C-alpha positions in Angstrom: 8.1 -75.3 19.8 9.0 -74.3 16.2 6.4 -72.5 14.5 4.6 -71.4 17.7 4.2 -68.0 19.0 2.2 -66.5 21.9 -0.6 -64.1 21.7 -1.7 -61.9 24.9 -5.4 -60.8 24.8 -6.4 -57.3 25.9 -9.9 -58.1 26.5 -12.7 -55.7 26.3 -14.1 -54.6 29.7 -17.7 -55.6 28.3 -16.9 -58.9 26.7 -14.4 -61.5 25.4 -13.6 -60.0 21.8 -10.1 -61.3 20.9 -7.7 -60.0 18.4 -4.8 -61.4 16.2 -3.0 -59.8 13.2 -1.3 -62.4 11.0 -1.9 -65.5 9.0 -0.3 -68.9 8.9 1.8 -70.5 11.6 0.0 -71.8 14.9 -0.5 -69.8 18.0 -1.5 -70.7 21.6 -5.0 -69.5 22.6 -7.9 -69.6 25.0 -11.1 -67.7 24.7 -12.0 -66.7 28.1 -15.4 -65.1 28.4 -14.9 -63.2 31.5 -16.2 -59.8 31.6 -14.4 -56.8 32.9 -11.0 -58.2 32.7 -8.6 -55.5 31.2 -5.2 -56.8 32.0 -3.2 -59.0 29.5 -4.0 -62.8 29.7 -2.0 -65.6 28.7 -3.8 -67.8 26.3 -3.1 -71.7 25.9 -5.3 -73.4 23.4 -3.9 -74.0 19.9 -5.6 -72.6 16.7 -4.4 -71.7 13.1 -5.4 -68.3 11.6 -6.9 -69.2 8.3 -7.9 -66.0 6.4 -9.5 -62.5 7.0 -13.1 -62.4 6.5 -14.7 -59.4 5.0 -16.0 -58.3 8.2 -12.4 -57.8 9.6 -12.2 -60.9 11.6 -9.9 -64.1 11.3 -11.1 -67.4 11.1 -9.6 -70.1 13.3 -9.5 -73.9 12.5 -12.1 -74.5 15.4 -14.7 -72.4 14.0 -14.4 -69.2 16.2 -14.0 -65.6 15.1 -11.6 -63.1 16.5 -11.7 -59.3 16.0 -8.8 -57.2 15.1 -8.9 -54.7 18.0 -7.6 -56.1 21.4 -4.8 -58.9 21.0 -1.1 -58.4 20.2 1.5 -60.9 19.3 3.9 -61.6 22.2 7.3 -59.7 21.4 9.7 -62.4 22.4 9.8 -65.9 20.8 9.4 -68.9 23.3 8.0 -66.5 25.9 6.6 -69.3 27.9 10.0 -70.9 28.3 11.7 -67.6 28.9 9.2 -66.4 31.6 9.9 -69.4 33.6 9.4 -67.6 36.9 7.7 -64.4 38.1 11.1 -62.5 38.0 11.8 -63.8 34.5 8.3 -62.7 33.4 8.7 -59.2 34.9 12.2 -58.7 33.1 10.7 -59.5 29.8 7.7 -57.3 30.4 9.9 -54.5 31.2 11.8 -55.1 28.0 8.7 -55.1 26.0 7.1 -52.0 27.5 10.4 -50.1 26.9 10.7 -51.1 23.2 6.9 -50.6 22.5 7.1 -47.2 24.2 9.8 -46.0 21.7 8.1 -47.4 18.4 8.4 -44.7 16.0 4.9 -45.1 14.8 3.3 -44.2 18.2 5.8 -41.3 19.0 5.5 -39.8 15.5 1.7 -39.9 16.1 2.1 -38.2 19.3 4.5 -35.5 18.3 3.1 -34.6 14.8 -0.3 -33.4 13.9 -2.2 -31.5 11.5 -5.1 -29.2 11.4 -5.9 -27.9 7.9 -3.0 -26.3 6.4 -1.2 -26.0 9.8 1.2 -28.7 10.6 2.4 -29.0 14.2 5.9 -30.8 15.1 6.3 -31.1 19.0 6.3 -31.5 21.6 7.6 -35.0 22.2 8.6 -37.0 25.3 12.3 -35.8 24.6 11.9 -32.5 23.1 9.6 -29.7 24.2 10.1 -27.5 21.4 7.0 -26.9 19.3 7.1 -25.7 15.7 4.0 -24.7 13.5 4.4 -24.9 9.7 1.9 -23.3 7.3 1.6 -26.0 4.5 -0.1 -23.7 2.3 3.3 -21.9 1.7 4.7 -24.8 -0.2 4.2 -26.5 -3.4 5.7 -29.8 -2.6 6.1 -31.7 0.6 8.8 -34.5 0.5 9.3 -37.3 3.1 13.1 -38.5 2.9 15.7 -40.2 5.3 16.8 -43.6 6.7 17.4 -46.1 9.2 16.0 -48.8 11.0 12.9 -47.1 12.2 12.3 -44.7 9.2 9.3 -46.9 7.7 7.0 -46.4 10.6 7.6 -42.8 10.9 7.0 -42.5 7.1 3.9 -44.1 7.3 2.6 -41.9 10.1 3.5 -38.8 8.1 1.7 -40.3 5.2 -1.4 -40.6 7.2 -1.1 -37.0 8.9 -0.4 -35.5 5.7 -2.7 -37.3 3.2 -2.8 -35.7 -0.2 -0.6 -33.1 0.7 2.4 -35.3 0.5 4.0 -34.9 -2.8 6.5 -38.1 -2.3 9.7 -39.4 -0.8 12.3 -41.9 -0.5 13.3 -44.0 2.6 16.0 -46.5 2.9 15.6 -49.0 5.6 17.3 -52.6 6.4 16.0 -55.8 5.3 14.1 -57.8 7.8 15.3 -61.3 7.3 13.2 -62.9 9.9 9.9 -61.1 9.0 8.3 -60.4 12.4 7.7 -56.7 12.9 5.7 -54.4 15.0 2.9 -52.7 13.0 1.3 -49.4 12.9 -1.4 -50.6 15.6 1.3 -51.5 17.9 1.0 -55.4 17.0 3.7 -57.7 15.9 2.4 -58.9 12.8 3.3 -60.3 9.0 4.7 -63.6 10.5 6.5 -65.4 7.7 6.9 -62.3 5.4 9.6 -60.5 4.1 10.6 -56.9 4.2 10.3 -56.6 0.6 6.5 -57.3 0.6 4.2 -54.6 -0.5 3.1 -54.1 3.2 6.3 -52.9 4.8 6.8 -53.4 8.6 3.0 -53.5 8.8 2.7 -50.2 6.8 1.3 -50.1 3.3 3.0 -47.0 2.0 1.4 -45.2 -1.0 3.4 -42.3 -1.7 6.8 -42.8 -0.2 9.2 -45.1 -1.9 11.2 -47.5 0.3 14.6 -48.7 -0.6 16.6 -51.5 1.1 20.2 -51.4 2.3 22.4 -53.4 4.6 23.4 -52.9 8.3 25.8 -52.6 9.6 28.1 -52.9 6.7 26.7 -51.0 3.6 25.9 -52.4 0.3 25.2 -51.6 -3.3 21.5 -51.4 -2.7 22.0 -48.8 0.0 24.2 -46.7 -2.3 21.3 -46.6 -4.8 18.8 -45.9 -2.3 21.0 -43.1 -1.1 21.6 -41.6 -4.5 17.9 -41.6 -5.3 17.3 -39.6 -2.3 20.1 -37.2 -2.9 18.8 -36.6 -6.2 15.2 -35.9 -4.9 16.4 -33.3 -2.4 18.8 -31.6 -4.8 16.0 -30.8 -6.9 14.1 -29.3 -4.3 13.4 -25.5 -4.5 12.5 -22.9 -1.9 8.9 -23.7 -2.2 9.4 -27.2 -1.0 9.2 -28.6 2.6 11.4 -31.6 3.2 10.6 -33.8 6.3 13.9 -35.3 7.1 13.5 -38.8 8.8 16.6 -39.7 10.7 16.7 -42.8 12.7 19.4 -45.3 13.9 21.1 -47.3 11.6 21.0 -44.5 8.9 24.8 -44.4 8.8 25.1 -47.7 7.1 21.8 -47.4 5.1 22.7 -44.0 3.5 26.1 -44.9 2.3 26.7 -42.6 -0.9 30.4 -43.0 -1.0 32.3 -39.5 -1.8 34.3 -39.1 -5.0 37.2 -41.3 -5.1 36.1 -43.7 -2.4 34.3 -47.2 -3.3 31.6 -49.1 -1.5 34.3 -51.8 -0.9 36.4 -49.1 0.7 33.6 -48.1 2.9 32.9 -51.8 4.1 36.5 -52.5 4.6 36.8 -49.3 6.8 33.6 -49.9 8.7 34.5 -53.5 9.4 37.7 -52.5 10.7 36.3 -49.8 13.0 33.7 -52.3 14.4 36.2 -55.0 15.1 38.4 -52.6 16.9 35.6 -51.4 19.4 35.4 -48.1 18.1 32.6 -46.1 19.7 29.8 -44.5 17.4 31.2 -41.2 17.7 34.4 -42.3 16.4 33.1 -44.5 13.6 30.8 -41.6 12.2 33.5 -39.1 12.4 35.2 -41.2 9.7 32.0 -42.0 7.9 31.1 -38.3 7.7 34.3 -37.4 5.7 33.9 -40.2 3.1 30.3 -39.5 2.3 28.2 -37.3 0.1 25.2 -37.1 2.5 26.4 -37.4 5.9 27.8 -34.5 8.0 25.2 -32.1 7.0 25.8 -32.6 3.4 22.1 -33.5 2.6 21.0 -30.3 4.2 23.5 -28.7 2.1 22.1 -30.5 -1.2 18.5 -29.6 -0.2 19.2 -25.7 0.0 17.1 -23.7 -0.4 14.3 -25.9 0.8 12.8 -26.0 4.3 13.9 -28.7 6.1 12.3 -30.2 9.4 14.5 -33.2 10.9 12.3 -35.8 12.8 14.8 -37.8 14.7 14.4 -41.3 16.7 17.9 -41.3 18.5 20.2 -44.3 19.0 23.1 -42.4 20.3 23.8 -41.8 23.9 23.5 -38.1 24.8 21.4 -37.5 21.5 24.1 -35.9 19.7 22.3 -34.8 16.6 25.6 -34.8 14.5 26.1 -38.4 15.5 22.6 -39.9 14.8 22.9 -41.6 11.3 26.1 -39.4 11.0 24.0 -36.2 11.2 22.7 -35.8 7.3 20.8 -32.6 8.1 22.9 -31.0 11.0 26.3 -29.2 11.1 29.4 -31.5 11.6 31.9 -30.3 14.3 34.3 -32.8 13.2 37.0 -32.6 10.7 39.2 -34.6 8.4 41.8 -34.5 10.8 39.6 -35.8 13.6 38.6 -38.7 11.5 42.3 -39.6 10.5 42.9 -39.4 14.3 40.5 -42.0 14.9 42.3 -44.7 12.5 45.5 -43.7 14.0 44.0 -44.3 17.6 43.2 -47.7 16.7 46.2 -48.3 14.3 43.8 -49.5 11.6 45.1 -50.5 8.1 42.5 -48.9 5.6 42.3 -48.5 1.8 44.5 -46.1 0.4 41.6 -44.1 -1.0 40.3 -43.8 2.3 43.6 -42.4 4.0 44.2 -40.3 0.9 40.9 -38.7 1.2 41.3 -37.9 4.6 45.0 -36.3 4.4 43.8 -34.2 1.3 40.9 -33.2 3.3 43.1 -32.3 6.5 45.6 -30.3 4.1 42.6 -28.3 2.8 42.5 -29.7 -0.7 38.9 -31.1 -0.3 36.0 -28.8 1.0 35.0 -29.6 4.6 31.6 -30.8 5.9 29.4 -27.9 6.5 30.1 -26.3 9.9 27.6 -24.6 12.5 26.6 -21.2 11.4 26.9 -21.9 7.6 24.1 -20.9 5.5 23.0 -24.7 4.6 21.4 -24.6 8.1 19.4 -21.2 7.7 16.1 -23.2 7.0 16.7 -26.4 9.0 15.4 -27.5 12.4 15.4 -30.7 14.3 13.0 -32.6 16.5 13.9 -35.6 18.7 10.7 -37.8 18.9 12.3 -40.7 20.9 15.5 -41.8 22.5 17.0 -44.6 24.9 15.5 -42.7 27.9 12.0 -42.9 26.3 12.5 -46.9 26.5 14.1 -47.2 29.9 11.5 -44.8 31.5 8.8 -47.0 29.9 10.6 -50.1 31.6 10.8 -48.7 35.0 7.2 -47.5 34.8 6.0 -51.3 34.0 7.8 -52.5 37.1 6.4 -49.8 39.2 2.9 -50.9 38.1 3.6 -54.4 38.9 4.6 -53.2 42.6 8.4 -53.2 42.4 10.6 -50.8 43.8 12.8 -49.4 40.9 16.0 -47.8 40.0 16.6 -46.3 36.3 20.4 -46.4 36.8 21.1 -44.5 33.6 20.2 -44.5 29.9 23.6 -43.7 29.0 25.7 -46.5 30.1 28.6 -47.2 27.8 32.0 -49.2 27.7 32.9 -52.7 27.4 29.6 -55.0 27.7 31.4 -57.6 29.9 32.7 -54.9 32.5 29.3 -53.0 32.3 27.7 -56.2 33.4 29.8 -56.6 36.5 28.7 -53.4 37.8 24.9 -54.1 37.0 25.0 -57.4 38.9 26.9 -55.8 41.8 24.1 -53.4 42.2 21.6 -56.2 42.2 23.8 -58.1 44.9 23.7 -54.9 47.1 19.9 -54.7 47.0 19.6 -58.3 47.9 22.1 -58.3 50.7 21.2 -55.1 52.4 18.0 -53.5 50.8 20.2 -50.6 49.5 19.6 -48.3 47.8 16.1 -50.1 47.5 14.3 -53.2 49.2 13.4 -56.2 47.1 11.3 -56.9 45.2 13.1 -54.3 43.0 13.9 -53.7 39.4 17.0 -52.0 38.1 16.9 -50.5 34.6 19.6 -49.2 32.2 19.9 -48.2 28.8 22.8 -46.8 26.6 25.1 -48.7 24.2 27.9 -50.9 25.2 30.4 -52.2 23.1 32.6 -55.5 22.3 36.1 -55.4 21.4 36.4 -58.7 19.2 39.4 -60.9 19.8 37.8 -64.5 19.2 36.1 -66.1 16.2 32.6 -66.8 18.0 29.3 -65.0 17.3 27.3 -62.6 19.4 26.6 -59.0 20.0 27.1 -56.6 22.9 23.7 -57.5 24.7 24.6 -61.1 24.4 27.9 -60.6 26.0 26.3 -58.5 28.4 24.0 -61.2 29.7 26.7 -63.8 29.5 29.0 -62.0 31.5 26.1 -61.3 34.1 25.6 -65.1 34.3 29.0 -65.5 35.2 29.0 -63.1 37.8 25.8 -64.6 39.2 27.2 -68.2 39.1 30.0 -67.2 41.5 28.3 -67.7 44.7 25.9 -64.5 44.4 22.2 -64.4 45.6 19.8 -66.8 43.8 17.2 -64.3 43.5 18.6 -62.4 40.4 17.6 -62.2 36.9 19.2 -60.2 34.2 17.9 -59.3 30.6 19.5 -57.3 27.9 18.2 -56.6 24.6 19.0 -54.2 21.5 15.9 -52.5 21.0 15.8 -52.9 17.2 15.7 -56.8 17.7 18.9 -57.8 16.5 22.2 -57.6 18.5 25.2 -57.5 16.4 25.2 -59.6 13.4 22.9 -62.1 14.7 19.1 -63.0 14.7 19.0 -62.6 18.4 18.0 -59.3 20.3 20.0 -60.4 23.4 19.7 -62.9 26.4 18.2 -63.5 29.7 20.1 -65.4 32.5 20.0 -66.4 36.3 22.3 -67.6 38.6 21.6 -71.1 37.4 21.8 -70.4 33.7 25.4 -71.5 33.0 28.7 -72.1 34.9 31.1 -69.7 35.0 33.7 -71.9 33.4 31.5 -72.1 30.4 30.9 -68.4 30.6 34.8 -67.6 30.7 35.4 -69.9 27.9 32.6 -68.4 25.6 33.9 -64.9 26.4 37.3 -65.8 25.5 36.2 -66.8 22.1 33.4 -63.9 21.8 31.0 -66.6 21.5 27.9 -65.6 23.5 25.5 -66.6 20.8 26.2 -70.2 21.0 26.6 -70.4 24.6 23.2 -68.8 25.1 21.6 -70.5 22.4 22.5 -74.1 23.6 20.8 -73.3 27.0 17.6 -71.6 25.6 18.7 -68.2 26.9 18.6 -66.1 23.7 16.0 -63.6 23.3 14.6 -63.3 19.8 12.1 -60.8 18.7 12.7 -60.3 14.8 12.6 -56.7 13.6 10.9 -54.5 16.3 10.5 -51.3 14.1 12.4 -49.0 16.4 16.1 -48.4 17.5 16.9 -46.6 20.7 20.1 -48.3 21.7 20.3 -51.1 24.4 17.7 -51.7 27.2 18.7 -53.9 30.2 16.7 -54.9 33.2 17.7 -56.6 36.6 15.1 -58.1 38.8 15.8 -58.9 42.4 13.0 -61.1 43.7 11.9 -61.4 47.5 
């Protein structure tokens, strides 16, 4: 199956027009000239996309032409194998529906609009607030920010603002797999790289895009963050700054504070991640080692008008935690950051300890706090979050006729422990029909963590799936499928989004051995249980689906 992807066709109700966006590689296709078919159809005949024609169609090796309107690439690699049963298929469908619903391009297009000189922000699916901005009152309009989902937001803002947009800088992560969701909601650019001219399916004209590393920052991220900082520092009261804040921004906007090196930040970040620290704890430390986090970017932008546009990857949507809150007040202190290091008994560079101690002693200025003047002209809107994805996943299951439970979009804790509870709910449904009767789908979101004690590879969602497989293999019902994925497409430091398992996936003994070494990736990969998407273009935490078949 190397080099193969799947296409799904959304057929025009009056004919068989097909769509594909991409070139190279081979895909499975069948032209089905059946009118009045509106649901996605699996296709099976091989063809190769050769090159685009002037008319906007794509030529295929067998001579047909397909339009660019009604077909999308399947999100998951090896979809045919992974969707081996109806239960597996609905689990993948729900994950895909959730991830697509939270795509920053679509949510930005829904929440931000312009009529002449009037820019309206809101409402969104998350935030009912509506703000109207008279663009004629500003000489310059800038788009700045960062994170895994930032490029798609910037692309929509370019389209909405047109010539009124003066420029900007976005820092995002490199896509080492080259499969991304584009502005039309299609996964495209197969085989490309994130540093191509067309970024994540978007050809940005006015906003500069820079690249950094996630979850551990690199020199490129530092350079991008400094460029962004210089741009907003030069802003005056006649400048409107649209601040794009998305998950991953903490690592992608490093800008070390005075006396702290990038190496110091890397070492500290690695130590916190390995210890299983929560995102709140990690960011409390990061904010006090940065020149942009913890409200310092808003401070630098003063006296400009700042409107924050947020795609949240934080449980509870704490604005000061998302990307470490560059445009919002910071409620944490240097003392709080020191307490985090003490709580996990971490050995960190002396420059880090020293800065936190000097800050706690009042020798270094604190991050700006609520009520300070830096935020007098700052407003913030949340465009999408984990609930956005979980709700869409639930809705997809309901459309397919399943009873549903949205357990919570705020699940946290150790992945392997959370998996036990998730499976137990499925077992109850299968055994008693309580709280719902099969066929049923249970959905959850949130962000679980892994405390690393072994030398293996994996991530929270892979470990969740592996632990679930162990529970299912222990004599439970045979009608359950569990799938878990990181909505950004990369779970931990791997190329997999997560995993999908059932009671026959893997023996309990093999599960326990792999969990002991934190080696979920290899255990799942050996059995073709990994879920791979490439970069999805969004980032709203984890998404998990449990299916109980009849």
